[in-house]
ROSEVO-749170 format. One line per 2 residues: number of its first residue (from 0); their letters; for each residue x, y, z of N, C-alpha, C. Coordinates in steps of 0.1 Angstrom, whole numbers, always signed. Layout:
N
NUM	A	X Y Z X Y Z X Y Z ~ ...
***
This chain:
78
0	MI	+2 +430 -55 +1 +444 -53 +13 +451 -59 ~ +11 +462 -66 +21 +470 -71 +22 +483 -63
2	YK	+34 +487 -58 +36 +499 -50 +43 +509 -59 ~ +37 +520 -62 +42 +531 -70 +48 +541 -60
4	VS	+61 +541 -59 +68 +549 -49 +75 +561 -54 ~ +72 +573 -49 +79 +585 -52 +90 +587 -42
6	YV	+102 +587 -47 +114 +589 -38 +119 +603 -39 ~ +121 +609 -27 +126 +623 -26 +139 +622 -18
8	VV	+150 +627 -23 +163 +627 -17 +165 +639 -8 ~ +168 +637 +4 +170 +648 +14 +184 +653 +14
10	GS	+186 +666 +14 +199 +671 +14 +208 +669 +2 ~ +202 +669 -10 +209 +666 -22 +202 +673 -34
12	QH	+209 +675 -44 +203 +680 -57 +198 +669 -65 ~ +199 +656 -61 +194 +645 -68 +179 +646 -71
14	PG	+175 +644 -83 +160 +646 -86 +151 +635 -80 ~ +156 +624 -75 +148 +614 -70 +142 +606 -81
16	AI	+131 +599 -79 +125 +590 -89 +112 +585 -85 ~ +104 +579 -95 +92 +572 -92 +94 +558 -97
18	IN	+94 +548 -88 +97 +534 -91 +86 +525 -87 ~ +82 +515 -95 +72 +505 -91 +79 +493 -85
20	HI	+73 +488 -74 +78 +477 -66 +67 +467 -65 ~ +71 +454 -64 +61 +444 -61 +60 +440 -46
22	ER	+70 +445 -38 +70 +443 -24 +70 +457 -18 ~ +62 +459 -7 +62 +472 -1 +75 +476 +6
24	PK	+81 +487 +2 +94 +491 +8 +91 +495 +23 ~ +101 +494 +31 +100 +498 +45 +112 +507 +49
26	VG	+111 +514 +60 +121 +522 +66 +133 +513 +68 ~ +145 +518 +64 +157 +510 +66 +162 +503 +53
28	DR	+152 +500 +44 +156 +494 +31 +165 +502 +23 ~ +173 +496 +15 +181 +503 +5 +175 +502 -9
30	VE	+176 +513 -16 +170 +513 -30 +181 +519 -39 ~ +182 +513 -51 +192 +519 -61 +184 +528 -70
32	IG	+189 +540 -71 +183 +550 -81 +194 +554 -90 ~ +194 +550 -102 +205 +553 -111 +217 +545 -106
34	RN	+229 +552 -105 +241 +546 -100 +243 +548 -85 ~ +233 +554 -78 +235 +557 -64 +226 +547 -55
36	SF	+231 +545 -43 +224 +537 -33 +218 +546 -22 ~ +206 +544 -19 +199 +553 -9 +193 +544 +2
38	QI	+191 +549 +14 +184 +543 +25 +171 +550 +28 ~ +160 +543 +29 +147 +549 +32 +147 +553 +46
40	TE	+143 +565 +48 +142 +571 +62 +128 +573 +66 ~ +118 +574 +57 +104 +577 +60 +96 +572 +48
42	IQ	+84 +567 +52 +74 +563 +41 +60 +567 +46 ~ +53 +573 +36 +39 +578 +39 +30 +573 +28
44	EM	+18 +569 +31 +8 +565 +21 +2 +578 +15 ~ +2 +578 +2 -4 +590 -5 -19 +589 -5
46	MA	-24 +577 -7 -39 +575 -7 -41 +560 -4 ~ -53 +557 -1 -57 +543 +2 -54 +534 -10
48	PR	-51 +521 -8 -48 +512 -19 -61 +511 -28 ~ -58 +510 -41 -69 +509 -51 -66 +496 -59
50	SD	-76 +488 -60 -75 +475 -67 -61 +468 -64 ~ -52 +468 -74 -40 +461 -71 -27 +470 -71
52	FQ	-29 +483 -67 -18 +492 -66 -20 +502 -54 ~ -9 +507 -50 -9 +517 -39 +2 +528 -42
54	FL	-1 +540 -39 +8 +551 -41 +15 +554 -27 ~ +28 +555 -27 +36 +558 -15 +46 +569 -18
56	HA	+49 +576 -7 +60 +586 -8 +71 +582 +1 ~ +83 +582 -3 +94 +578 +5 +105 +589 +5
58	TV	+110 +592 +17 +122 +601 +19 +134 +592 +20 ~ +145 +595 +13 +157 +587 +13 +169 +596 +15
60	RL	+180 +589 +20 +193 +596 +21 +203 +588 +14 ~ +213 +595 +8 +224 +589 +1 +232 +580 +10
62	VP	+235 +568 +6 +244 +560 +14 +258 +562 +8 ~ +268 +566 +16 +281 +569 +11 +287 +556 +6
64	EQ	+295 +557 -5 +302 +546 -11 +313 +541 -2 ~ +314 +528 -1 +325 +522 +7 +338 +522 -2
66	PA	+348 +528 +4 +361 +528 -4 +366 +514 -6 ~ +371 +511 -18 +377 +498 -20 +389 +496 -11
68	KE	+390 +484 -6 +402 +481 +3 +414 +480 -6 ~ +425 +486 -1 +437 +486 -9 +443 +472 -8
70	EL	+448 +467 -19 +454 +454 -19 +467 +455 -11 ~ +470 +444 -4 +482 +444 +4 +494 +442 -6
72	KP	+504 +450 -4 +515 +450 -13 +527 +443 -5 ~ +534 +434 -12 +545 +428 -5 +556 +438 -1
74	QT	+561 +436 +11 +571 +446 +15 +585 +441 +10 ~ +593 +450 +6 +606 +447 +1 +616 +450 +12
76	EA	+626 +442 +13 +636 +445 +23 +645 +456 +18 ~ +649 +465 +27 +658 +476 +23 +672 +473 +23
***
């Protein structure tokens, strides 16, 4: 089954995307759209499945980037 998913980003100017998946996405999953990572907050079926594909609509929110941990610097004696 191919899932054609329309992603809409809530609270952002990001244009979203339409992406094909071979596994059905579910609420809580993360998806990469461009260079950004998003978490799925809602999924709705657009229409009943047809032959080997299904149309879905997903609402997502941006997942904040984790800041890189600073490397520990050796302390110098004063």
